[in-house]
C-alpha positions in Angstrom: 149.4 70.9 -27.8 151.3 69.6 -30.8 152.5 71.7 -33.7 149.5 70.8 -35.9 147.0 71.7 -33.2 148.9 74.9 -32.6 148.8 75.8 -36.3 145.1 75.0 -36.5 144.3 77.1 -33.4 146.2 80.0 -34.9 144.3 79.7 -38.2 140.9 79.6 -36.5 141.9 82.5 -34.3 142.9 84.5 -37.4 139.5 84.1 -39.0 137.3 87.1 -39.3 134.3 87.2 -36.9 132.0 86.4 -39.8 134.1 83.3 -40.8 134.4 82.2 -37.2 130.6 82.4 -36.9 130.2 80.5 -40.1 132.6 77.8 -38.9 130.7 77.5 -35.6 127.3 77.3 -37.4 128.6 74.6 -39.8 130.1 72.7 -36.8 126.7 72.7 -35.0 125.1 71.4 -38.2 127.5 68.5 -38.4 127.6 67.9 -34.6 131.4 68.5 -34.6 133.5 71.0 -32.9 134.9 73.9 -35.0 138.4 72.4 -34.5 137.2 69.0 -35.8 135.6 70.6 -38.9 138.4 73.1 -39.6 140.7 70.6 -41.6 137.9 70.2 -44.1 137.3 73.9 -44.4 141.0 74.6 -44.6 141.4 72.0 -47.4 138.2 72.7 -49.4 136.9 76.1 -48.4 133.7 77.2 -46.7 131.6 77.1 -49.8 132.4 73.5 -50.7 132.1 72.3 -47.1 128.8 74.1 -46.7 127.5 72.6 -49.9 128.6 69.1 -48.9 126.9 69.5 -45.5 123.7 70.8 -47.0 123.7 67.9 -49.5 124.2 65.4 -46.7 121.3 66.9 -44.7 119.0 66.8 -47.7 119.9 63.2 -48.3 119.2 62.3 -44.6 115.8 64.0 -44.9 115.0 62.2 -48.2 115.9 58.8 -46.8 113.6 59.3 -43.8 110.6 58.9 -46.1 112.2 57.0 -49.0 114.0 54.1 -47.6 115.6 53.1 -50.9 115.8 49.6 -52.3 116.4 46.6 -50.2 119.8 44.9 -50.6 118.1 41.6 -51.5 116.1 43.3 -54.3 119.2 44.9 -55.8 121.1 41.6 -55.7 118.2 39.8 -57.4 118.1 42.4 -60.2 121.9 42.1 -60.6 121.6 38.3 -60.9 118.8 38.7 -63.5 120.9 41.2 -65.5 124.0 38.9 -65.4 121.9 35.8 -66.3 120.4 37.7 -69.3 123.9 38.9 -70.4 125.4 35.4 -70.1 122.5 33.9 -72.1 123.0 36.5 -74.9 126.8 35.9 -74.9 126.4 32.1 -75.1 123.8 32.4 -78.0 125.8 35.0 -79.8 123.1 37.6 -79.5 124.7 41.0 -78.5 123.1 44.4 -78.2 124.7 46.8 -80.7 
């Protein structure tokens, strides 16, 4: 085990039973091991990581029934906006 892994193992072992359970619960939600998730928790804290995980899970659920906009449709809209902007610039008509 290298120094980083040793330090991480000590930090996880030093967690309170409640925090260790919380880390394990979050790891299950993300399909990671507690050791894989620990660097995020160590850097950002339990609350921020938990909020991020919850937001990701909610987004996953949303996109199961709302597939979003097709890439081709987005590109067509972008071309239309650019064409409109270019026409306004070339005719001197600007939105103010």
